[in-house]
C-alpha positions as CSV (number, residue, x, y, z in Angstrom):
1,X,2.2,-21.4,-8.2
2,X,0.7,-18.1,-6.9
3,X,2.8,-16.1,-4.4
4,X,-0.4,-15.8,-2.3
5,X,-0.2,-19.5,-1.5
6,X,3.2,-18.9,0.1
7,X,2.0,-16.1,2.3
8,X,0.9,-16.8,5.9
9,X,-2.4,-14.9,6.1
10,X,-2.4,-15.0,9.9
11,X,0.7,-12.7,9.9
12,X,-1.0,-10.0,7.8
13,X,-2.9,-7.5,9.9
14,X,-6.7,-7.2,9.5
15,X,-7.0,-3.5,10.1
16,X,-3.6,-2.1,8.8
17,X,-1.9,-1.9,5.5
18,X,0.0,-5.0,4.6
19,X,0.7,-7.3,1.6
20,X,-2.3,-7.5,-0.7
21,X,-4.0,-4.4,0.7
22,X,-5.7,-2.0,-1.7
23,X,-5.1,1.6,-0.4
24,X,-6.8,4.7,-1.6
25,X,-4.7,7.8,-1.0
26,X,-5.4,11.5,-1.3
27,X,-2.3,13.7,-2.1
28,X,-1.6,17.3,-1.1
29,X,-3.6,18.6,-4.1
30,X,-6.7,16.5,-3.3
31,X,-6.0,13.9,-6.1
32,X,-7.0,10.4,-5.3
33,X,-4.6,7.5,-6.1
34,X,-5.2,3.8,-5.6
35,X,-2.4,1.3,-5.0
36,X,-2.3,-2.4,-4.3
37,X,0.7,-3.7,-2.4
38,X,2.3,-6.7,-4.1
39,X,5.5,-8.7,-4.1
40,X,8.4,-6.9,-5.8
41,X,8.3,-9.2,-8.9
42,X,4.6,-8.3,-9.5
43,X,5.0,-4.5,-9.2
44,X,3.7,-2.4,-12.1
45,X,3.5,1.2,-10.9
46,X,1.6,2.3,-14.0
47,X,-1.1,-0.3,-13.1
48,X,-1.3,0.7,-9.5
49,X,0.6,-2.3,-8.3
50,X,3.4,-1.3,-5.9
51,X,6.0,-3.3,-4.1
52,X,5.9,-3.7,-0.4
53,X,9.7,-2.9,-0.6
54,X,9.3,0.4,-2.5
55,X,9.5,3.7,-0.7
56,X,5.7,4.3,-0.8
57,X,5.1,0.6,0.0
58,X,7.3,0.8,3.1
59,X,5.7,4.1,4.2
60,X,2.2,2.6,4.0
61,X,2.9,-0.7,5.8
62,X,1.1,-0.9,9.2
63,X,-0.8,2.3,8.7
64,X,-4.5,2.6,9.2
65,X,-7.4,4.3,7.4
66,X,-7.3,8.0,8.3
67,X,-3.5,8.1,8.9
68,X,-1.3,10.6,7.2
69,X,1.7,9.2,5.5
70,X,5.0,10.9,4.4
71,X,6.8,9.2,1.6
72,X,10.5,10.0,1.4
73,X,11.5,10.0,-2.2
74,X,14.7,11.1,-4.1
75,X,12.8,14.0,-5.6
76,X,11.4,15.2,-2.2
77,X,8.9,14.1,0.4
78,X,5.2,13.6,-0.5
79,X,2.3,13.5,1.9
80,X,-0.8,11.4,1.6
81,X,-3.9,10.6,3.6
82,X,-5.2,7.1,3.6
83,X,-8.9,7.6,2.8
84,X,-9.8,3.9,2.3
85,X,-8.2,0.6,3.1
86,X,-9.2,-2.9,1.9
87,X,-7.0,-5.6,3.3
88,X,-6.4,-9.0,1.8
89,X,-8.8,-10.3,4.4
90,X,-11.6,-8.1,3.0
91,X,-11.0,-8.9,-0.6
């Protein structure tokens, strides 16, 4: 059974980052990175699938397009700008 069937879509925001969102980020050097927020068991960072429980996933939750995000990581903080957001409702 798909994990999506177990998710209450009414609890996922329509205009903010949440489970299932695809987020396009720009880093400090202007590089673009695309991530999709998934359940921890589905995470594959090399494929752009990040867990909602990961440091970057937690930093992105409830943010909006245009927001700046600081990700606290063991190897230092990283800053990103959310340049595009597609929520699970838009997909």
